[in-house]
KOLRO-815571 format. One line per field, with one value per residue: residue in three letters; x, y, z of N, C-alpha, C in turn. Coordinates in Angstrom, 3 decimals. Example, Ala and Ser with C-alpha at 12.3 -4.5 7.8 and 13.67 -1.06 7.14 Angstrom:
! residues 2
type: Ala,Ser
n_xx: 13.190,12.850
n_yy: -5.690,-2.250
n_zz: 7.800,7.080
ca_xx: 12.300,13.670
ca_yy: -4.500,-1.060
ca_zz: 7.800,7.140
c_xx: 13.200,12.900
c_yy: -3.300,0.030
c_zz: 7.800,7.870
! end
This chain:
! residues 211
type: Met,Ala,Thr,Lys,Asn,Arg,Val,Leu,Phe,Lys,Val,Val,Ile,Leu,Gly,Asn,Ala,Ala,Val,Gly,Lys,Thr,Ser,Leu,Leu,Asn,Gln,Phe,Val,Asn,Asn,Lys,Phe,Ser,Asn,Gln,Tyr,Lys,Ala,Thr,Ile,Gly,Ala,Asp,Phe,Leu,Thr,Lys,Glu,Val,Phe,Leu,Asp,Asn,Arg,Ile,Val,Thr,Leu,Gln,Ile,Trp,Asp,Thr,Ala,Gly,Gln,Glu,Arg,Phe,Gln,Ser,Leu,Gly,Val,Ala,Phe,Tyr,Arg,Gly,Ala,Asp,Cys,Cys,Val,Leu,Val,Cys,Asp,Val,Thr,Ala,Pro,Ser,Ser,Phe,Gln,Ser,Leu,Ser,Ser,Trp,Lys,Asp,Glu,Phe,Leu,Ile,Gln,Ala,Ala,Pro,Ala,Asp,Pro,Asp,Asn,Phe,Pro,Phe,Val,Val,Leu,Gly,Asn,Lys,Val,Asp,Leu,Glu,Lys,Glu,Arg,Val,Val,Ser,Leu,Lys,Lys,Ala,Arg,Gln,Leu,Phe,Cys,Thr,Gln,Asn,Asp,Thr,Pro,Tyr,Phe,Glu,Thr,Ser,Ala,Lys,Asp,Gly,Arg,Asn,Val,Glu,Glu,Ala,Phe,Glu,Ala,Ile,Ala,Arg,Leu,Ala,Gln,Glu,Arg,Glu,Ile,Asp,Glu,Phe,Glu,Ile,Thr,Gln,Asp,Asn,Gly,Val,Ile,Leu,Asp,Glu,Glu,Glu,Glu,Glu,Gly,Arg,Met,Lys,Ser,Leu,Arg,Arg,Gly,Asn,Cys,Ala,Cys
n_xx: -15.866,-18.656,-18.881,-19.937,-20.043,-19.086,-17.186,-15.783,-12.579,-11.253,-8.026,-5.462,-2.796,0.753,3.474,6.317,6.513,6.510,7.405,5.886,3.644,1.010,1.468,1.939,-1.411,-2.507,-1.050,-1.619,-4.538,-5.213,-3.175,-1.414,1.454,2.142,4.652,5.300,4.982,2.317,1.521,-0.085,-3.681,-4.043,-6.743,-7.689,-9.600,-9.193,-10.738,-11.080,-11.462,-10.904,-10.753,-10.432,-9.925,-12.349,-14.537,-16.025,-13.333,-13.773,-10.703,-10.701,-9.182,-6.687,-5.593,-2.844,-1.535,1.676,2.509,4.127,1.717,-0.214,-2.306,-4.432,-6.269,-7.637,-9.106,-11.545,-10.615,-8.527,-10.050,-11.186,-10.150,-8.519,-5.891,-2.992,-0.908,2.767,5.137,8.101,10.810,13.271,15.150,16.172,16.565,15.676,13.740,12.571,13.859,11.594,9.570,8.707,7.531,5.516,4.275,3.921,2.276,0.076,-1.150,-1.852,-4.262,-5.278,-6.219,-6.643,-8.542,-6.541,-3.094,-1.361,-1.407,-2.416,-2.645,0.156,1.953,4.870,5.856,8.835,9.560,9.974,12.092,12.876,15.244,17.725,20.451,21.228,19.816,20.151,19.603,19.891,18.592,18.129,19.352,17.348,15.178,16.343,15.370,12.340,11.413,12.344,13.347,10.921,8.970,6.941,5.807,7.441,7.448,9.578,8.686,7.795,6.588,6.663,7.236,5.415,6.274,5.740,3.303,0.577,0.933,1.992,-0.381,-2.333,-1.690,-2.004,-4.793,-5.000,-4.563,-6.433,-8.094,-7.438,-7.964,-10.284,-11.607,-10.562,-11.604,-14.206,-14.157,-13.572,-15.895,-18.249,-21.805,-22.315,-19.453,-16.549,-13.202,-10.541,-7.473,-4.475,-2.052,-2.791,-3.783,-2.110,0.502,-0.373,-0.992,1.824,2.300,1.244,2.146,4.297,4.470,3.645,5.735,7.983,11.381
n_yy: 4.056,5.114,5.328,6.871,4.429,4.845,7.249,10.721,11.537,15.038,15.339,17.261,17.797,18.985,20.761,21.419,21.963,19.021,16.871,14.693,14.498,13.954,10.886,9.579,9.720,8.646,6.290,5.475,5.980,4.322,2.577,2.817,3.994,6.388,7.319,9.679,12.879,16.070,18.458,19.633,21.392,23.794,22.577,19.059,16.533,12.562,9.993,7.411,4.393,3.080,0.630,1.251,0.052,-1.253,0.174,1.914,4.475,7.265,8.549,12.221,13.407,16.030,16.757,19.837,21.914,22.891,25.350,28.806,30.932,29.557,30.595,31.314,29.205,29.533,29.621,28.414,25.939,24.417,25.158,23.280,20.682,17.886,16.681,17.042,17.101,16.889,16.631,15.359,15.337,13.185,13.922,16.220,18.221,21.460,21.116,20.011,21.766,23.651,22.961,23.695,25.773,25.585,24.119,26.836,28.991,26.894,26.771,29.452,29.497,27.561,27.699,25.951,25.839,24.443,25.185,23.852,21.542,19.991,17.975,16.830,15.136,13.706,13.057,11.724,11.355,8.981,7.417,5.429,6.182,6.178,5.987,8.578,10.031,13.088,13.762,12.220,9.526,9.378,12.478,13.746,11.791,12.973,15.345,15.990,13.498,14.132,16.628,17.779,16.506,14.850,12.955,10.902,9.357,7.314,7.117,5.857,6.150,4.886,2.619,1.761,1.480,1.169,3.253,2.453,1.930,4.577,6.226,4.984,5.548,8.262,8.378,7.727,9.160,11.190,10.205,10.082,12.687,13.537,12.390,13.244,15.597,15.387,14.544,16.898,18.566,17.123,17.026,16.948,18.170,17.716,17.120,17.160,16.065,18.497,17.796,14.978,14.579,15.715,14.480,11.717,12.764,12.387,9.983,8.793,9.629,9.438,6.078,6.519,6.845,6.610,5.601
n_zz: 144.072,142.419,138.296,134.733,132.571,129.790,128.577,127.717,126.187,125.606,123.963,123.064,120.274,119.844,118.907,117.336,113.037,111.058,113.472,113.256,114.825,113.304,111.624,113.978,115.214,113.432,113.400,115.788,115.845,112.865,112.219,110.595,108.556,106.728,104.528,103.510,103.709,104.246,105.582,108.618,108.213,109.282,111.739,113.155,114.436,115.345,116.690,118.915,120.638,124.242,126.079,129.562,132.653,133.108,131.504,129.069,126.825,125.264,123.062,121.665,119.530,118.517,116.396,115.741,112.924,112.604,113.068,114.670,115.305,116.736,117.912,116.028,115.061,117.377,120.674,121.912,120.378,122.412,125.139,127.918,127.183,128.201,128.292,127.022,124.304,124.164,121.584,120.411,118.799,118.520,116.340,116.255,117.269,118.471,117.624,120.869,122.108,121.790,123.299,125.668,125.483,123.831,125.526,127.555,125.924,125.038,128.471,128.680,126.930,126.776,129.997,131.920,135.271,137.193,136.868,137.510,138.148,135.514,133.245,131.225,128.400,126.773,123.715,122.154,119.006,116.458,116.774,115.717,114.086,114.377,113.879,113.367,115.516,118.073,120.220,123.687,125.162,128.447,128.130,127.873,129.500,132.546,131.438,131.099,133.173,135.434,135.865,135.187,135.758,134.734,131.814,129.784,126.357,124.466,120.528,117.884,115.604,112.790,112.635,115.309,117.574,121.040,120.367,121.686,124.376,124.872,124.199,125.872,128.668,128.323,127.841,130.689,132.524,131.913,132.364,135.090,136.007,135.492,138.003,140.130,139.959,139.872,142.688,143.465,143.647,144.328,146.105,148.090,149.291,150.192,150.014,148.626,150.577,149.552,150.246,149.643,147.190,145.078,145.206,145.163,142.645,140.922,141.754,139.785,136.922,137.996,137.832,134.446,133.296,130.835,132.080
ca_xx: -17.106,-19.443,-18.246,-19.569,-19.313,-18.835,-16.543,-14.949,-11.855,-10.750,-6.849,-4.405,-1.551,0.642,4.732,6.132,5.517,7.189,7.434,5.416,2.094,-0.225,1.801,1.171,-2.555,-3.101,-1.075,-2.186,-5.835,-5.517,-2.576,-1.107,1.893,2.552,6.074,5.361,4.805,1.850,1.666,-1.797,-4.315,-5.157,-7.130,-8.597,-9.468,-9.890,-11.463,-10.043,-12.605,-10.437,-11.455,-10.364,-10.541,-13.833,-15.370,-15.041,-13.151,-13.362,-10.136,-11.513,-7.560,-6.870,-3.801,-2.521,-0.400,2.967,2.285,3.992,1.069,-1.614,-3.751,-4.577,-6.771,-8.668,-9.160,-12.507,-9.647,-8.212,-10.521,-12.305,-9.695,-8.624,-4.599,-1.992,0.405,3.705,5.788,9.097,12.522,14.883,16.426,16.040,17.038,14.818,12.111,12.985,14.023,10.000,8.108,8.786,6.781,4.287,2.970,3.062,0.617,-1.407,-1.296,-2.926,-4.636,-7.012,-6.913,-7.825,-8.644,-5.191,-2.905,-0.066,-1.938,-2.280,-1.595,0.618,2.662,5.844,6.300,9.521,8.848,10.776,13.359,13.572,15.682,18.867,21.737,19.988,19.423,20.758,18.696,19.785,17.398,19.263,18.864,14.536,14.711,16.516,15.132,11.155,10.829,13.422,13.072,9.298,7.581,5.549,5.676,8.547,7.817,10.346,7.745,7.725,5.399,6.922,6.681,4.666,6.749,5.154,2.547,-0.281,1.058,2.179,-1.557,-3.016,-0.903,-2.377,-5.938,-5.498,-4.058,-6.924,-8.982,-7.262,-8.018,-11.732,-11.912,-9.594,-12.860,-15.269,-14.196,-13.650,-17.302,-19.185,-22.673,-21.158,-17.939,-15.672,-12.164,-9.131,-6.323,-3.883,-1.356,-2.493,-3.643,-0.402,1.276,-1.055,-0.684,2.771,2.705,0.474,2.846,5.768,4.003,3.391,6.487,8.763,11.331
ca_yy: 5.634,4.621,6.591,6.213,3.018,5.663,8.674,11.067,12.846,15.727,15.636,18.330,16.931,20.388,20.781,21.610,21.158,17.549,16.331,13.167,14.782,13.778,10.186,8.900,9.951,7.485,5.020,4.570,4.980,4.279,1.434,3.036,5.264,7.054,7.750,10.942,14.084,15.656,19.640,19.234,22.742,24.064,21.394,18.240,14.859,11.165,9.174,5.353,4.118,2.043,-0.521,0.665,0.195,-1.576,1.192,2.625,5.621,7.903,9.709,12.863,13.511,16.445,17.837,20.825,23.097,23.190,26.409,29.239,31.162,28.505,30.599,31.487,28.341,30.118,29.583,27.542,24.811,24.360,25.137,21.885,19.537,16.908,16.337,17.926,15.931,17.115,15.549,16.464,14.850,13.064,13.690,17.146,18.845,22.758,20.325,19.632,23.309,24.525,22.455,25.259,27.574,25.075,24.070,27.568,28.223,25.424,26.400,30.552,29.163,26.681,28.711,25.457,25.351,23.755,24.547,23.757,20.184,19.974,16.628,17.072,13.736,13.828,11.958,11.549,10.700,8.981,6.825,3.825,6.890,5.517,6.637,10.757,10.621,13.108,13.809,11.161,8.910,10.095,13.310,13.273,11.741,13.492,16.871,15.376,12.651,14.146,17.819,18.629,15.015,14.976,11.054,10.764,7.895,7.551,6.737,5.615,6.366,5.041,0.854,1.554,1.720,2.960,4.603,2.614,2.492,6.148,6.504,4.453,6.634,10.010,8.728,7.714,10.988,12.248,9.777,10.615,14.580,13.792,11.462,14.529,17.260,14.220,14.415,18.093,19.621,16.851,17.949,17.055,19.169,17.002,18.029,15.883,17.226,19.050,16.464,14.175,14.512,16.135,12.668,10.372,12.098,11.914,8.634,8.081,10.329,8.214,5.249,5.949,7.708,5.106,6.124
ca_zz: 143.413,140.858,137.485,133.444,131.236,128.343,128.796,125.998,126.642,124.227,124.318,121.840,120.829,120.005,118.480,115.155,111.673,110.724,114.862,113.903,114.798,112.316,111.982,115.267,115.235,112.408,113.413,116.506,114.829,112.217,112.314,109.073,108.493,105.358,104.274,102.344,104.797,104.064,106.222,108.433,107.738,109.974,112.929,112.842,114.790,115.202,118.122,119.403,122.229,124.145,127.043,130.523,134.624,132.804,130.975,127.108,127.253,123.611,123.287,120.847,119.308,118.463,115.643,114.627,112.177,114.160,112.904,115.517,115.928,116.698,118.412,115.765,115.600,118.127,121.725,121.545,120.053,122.957,125.781,127.527,126.874,129.316,128.317,126.320,124.374,123.592,120.148,119.394,117.903,118.892,115.533,115.957,119.061,118.091,118.953,121.895,122.335,121.264,124.076,127.154,124.564,124.059,127.018,128.430,124.903,125.704,129.481,128.338,125.870,127.380,130.844,132.855,136.569,138.034,135.297,137.794,138.159,134.604,133.213,130.417,128.264,126.140,123.134,121.527,118.050,115.409,117.757,114.165,113.044,115.141,113.151,112.852,116.830,118.510,121.945,123.862,126.027,128.847,128.605,127.347,130.697,133.073,131.194,131.278,134.413,136.640,136.322,135.007,136.711,133.022,131.522,128.900,125.537,123.331,119.753,115.981,114.522,111.551,113.042,116.310,119.167,122.669,120.737,121.952,125.597,125.288,124.675,127.380,129.844,128.308,128.541,132.243,133.225,131.113,133.819,136.639,135.670,135.860,139.368,141.021,139.422,140.414,143.985,144.480,143.163,144.864,146.407,149.876,149.758,150.679,149.035,148.985,150.905,149.140,150.064,149.288,146.340,144.274,145.758,143.557,140.733,141.528,142.017,138.209,136.308,137.694,137.113,133.167,133.020,130.305,131.821
c_xx: -17.360,-19.229,-19.208,-18.977,-19.091,-18.452,-15.512,-13.931,-11.565,-9.415,-6.086,-2.730,-0.886,2.761,5.053,5.601,7.153,8.027,6.653,4.352,1.257,0.083,1.226,0.171,-2.330,-2.491,-1.851,-4.182,-6.365,-4.965,-1.662,-0.050,2.339,4.020,6.272,4.260,3.774,1.367,0.136,-1.778,-4.960,-5.646,-7.577,-8.406,-9.841,-9.746,-11.193,-11.349,-11.207,-10.981,-9.884,-10.908,-12.216,-14.533,-14.529,-14.921,-12.763,-12.841,-10.584,-9.424,-7.612,-5.049,-4.147,-1.420,0.024,3.596,3.009,2.946,-0.029,-2.399,-4.543,-6.353,-7.848,-9.089,-10.331,-12.054,-9.597,-8.613,-11.211,-11.343,-8.455,-7.184,-3.999,-1.121,1.391,4.924,6.888,9.858,13.296,15.698,16.157,15.748,15.874,14.038,11.547,12.754,12.509,9.155,7.737,7.339,6.172,3.197,2.973,1.880,-0.415,-2.103,-2.600,-3.864,-6.222,-7.795,-7.223,-7.369,-7.344,-4.296,-1.631,-0.136,-2.144,-1.782,-1.322,1.208,3.439,6.563,8.039,9.476,9.877,11.704,13.345,14.840,16.987,20.077,21.481,19.228,20.521,20.532,18.789,18.938,17.500,19.279,17.367,14.337,14.963,15.634,13.069,11.197,11.480,12.931,11.342,8.405,6.739,6.561,6.440,8.601,8.453,9.108,8.896,6.439,4.741,6.634,6.028,4.566,6.246,3.522,1.519,-0.341,1.007,0.306,-2.404,-2.046,-1.544,-4.306,-6.409,-5.258,-5.197,-8.034,-9.115,-7.361,-9.744,-12.073,-11.471,-10.338,-13.789,-15.853,-14.387,-14.852,-18.278,-20.210,-22.207,-20.131,-16.625,-14.787,-11.159,-7.695,-4.812,-2.340,-0.942,-2.900,-2.559,0.616,0.514,-1.232,0.219,2.821,2.569,1.480,4.452,5.688,3.699,4.237,7.808,10.705,12.704
c_yy: 4.879,6.102,5.592,5.267,4.335,7.119,9.104,12.047,13.695,16.556,16.367,17.543,18.896,19.416,21.363,20.794,19.787,17.482,14.831,13.592,13.775,12.058,9.869,8.866,8.762,6.163,4.729,4.447,4.140,2.313,1.680,3.815,5.670,8.417,9.825,12.420,15.290,17.071,19.072,21.094,23.190,23.365,20.123,17.135,13.845,11.090,7.328,5.113,3.350,2.010,-0.177,1.545,0.091,-0.383,1.384,3.894,5.854,8.951,10.479,13.396,14.519,17.001,18.218,21.302,22.551,24.850,27.819,29.833,30.830,29.198,31.008,30.630,28.756,29.397,28.408,25.946,24.260,24.478,23.714,20.166,18.931,15.924,16.422,16.685,16.292,16.788,16.512,15.438,14.636,12.880,15.192,18.201,20.270,22.668,19.827,21.012,24.049,24.147,23.435,25.927,26.516,24.756,25.659,28.739,28.119,26.014,28.001,30.833,28.700,27.264,26.874,25.459,24.749,23.625,24.189,22.014,19.703,18.904,17.010,15.329,13.924,13.086,12.604,10.864,10.273,8.437,5.525,4.291,7.014,6.100,8.614,11.287,11.714,13.738,12.138,10.903,9.418,11.269,14.392,13.402,12.622,14.434,16.747,14.969,13.553,15.339,19.003,17.529,15.328,13.203,11.413,9.359,8.378,6.473,6.278,4.826,4.974,2.764,0.437,1.223,2.375,3.489,4.118,2.504,3.798,6.659,6.450,5.379,7.556,9.129,8.226,8.351,11.670,11.028,10.265,12.117,14.433,13.376,13.427,15.494,16.605,15.197,15.537,19.014,18.157,17.694,18.120,17.924,18.742,17.111,17.371,16.984,17.507,17.657,15.407,13.421,14.557,15.133,11.630,10.855,12.718,10.879,7.954,8.843,9.404,6.804,5.274,6.517,6.688,5.670,4.754
c_zz: 142.168,139.353,135.808,133.358,130.815,129.385,127.498,126.625,125.712,124.347,122.364,121.930,120.039,119.881,117.038,114.600,111.685,112.029,114.743,113.898,113.958,111.959,113.144,115.660,114.237,112.451,114.713,116.722,113.998,111.935,110.792,109.523,106.959,105.557,103.949,103.084,103.835,105.464,106.445,108.320,108.309,112.087,112.142,114.140,114.603,116.846,117.482,120.703,122.374,125.802,128.601,132.098,133.715,132.579,129.674,127.304,125.090,123.501,121.507,120.895,118.918,117.807,114.882,113.961,113.519,113.402,114.139,116.077,115.598,117.048,117.435,114.892,116.414,119.726,122.130,121.828,121.102,124.358,125.820,127.560,128.046,129.492,127.199,126.277,123.942,122.025,120.558,118.524,117.759,117.335,115.216,117.137,119.033,118.776,120.406,122.146,123.278,122.784,125.080,126.430,123.933,124.738,127.818,127.129,124.912,126.446,128.942,127.213,126.541,128.787,132.055,134.319,137.324,137.131,136.095,138.553,136.569,133.931,131.605,130.390,126.956,124.769,122.053,120.315,117.361,116.143,116.688,113.368,114.042,114.956,113.233,114.352,116.957,119.566,121.923,125.016,127.041,129.334,128.324,128.799,132.198,132.950,131.161,132.965,135.282,136.808,136.645,135.245,135.238,132.896,130.196,128.186,124.514,121.169,118.601,115.268,112.927,112.198,114.698,117.331,120.051,121.953,121.441,123.650,125.599,125.392,125.396,128.388,129.538,128.236,130.413,133.462,133.337,132.629,135.132,136.893,136.800,137.344,139.500,140.688,139.828,141.904,144.643,144.299,143.368,145.385,147.856,150.213,150.130,149.380,149.676,149.919,150.412,149.070,149.480,147.617,144.433,144.526,145.205,142.334,140.167,140.799,139.865,137.354,136.405,137.158,135.377,132.736,132.023,130.873,133.093
! end
């Protein structure tokens, strides 16, 4: 199937305050890390081009403040997202417990056409703080990979661990969603079998999951 040589995907990053959302974004886009915490006010975005399957993909990554009432950012902020990244802190169990609420609120605000198959990726950040860790890799894998079929990566915004790999998986999931929508809405009206479609998405997620 012919595709455009360039494409832009919108990615929204959500999670509690101080889990490292902005630091992950800066590490991925600018290869920089700062130990000084600065709360994000409202929302902002950065872009980075990646080469994926013989074409240039631009990731427009939106960083949000970690406030609970993130509806104040406006529905338009979430609409049009191609992938949602949920970030938690392996040293803060409350940040893991909040992820289901973040996911539910995103689906309400973004209102994707196919919420059951919308791509989410979970990043367990701050793995460099091993002595302070309270959420084990085994527990996180069981919760996200096994129970929810969601790719889970353990990352460190400080030393860059798994950051590139995680965002490549994010780009691939966004691309898969684009391909799915293209195939479903072609003028010839050909729609893939639902079981085949679901199986292909699950295969992609398992392949990208650091489990």
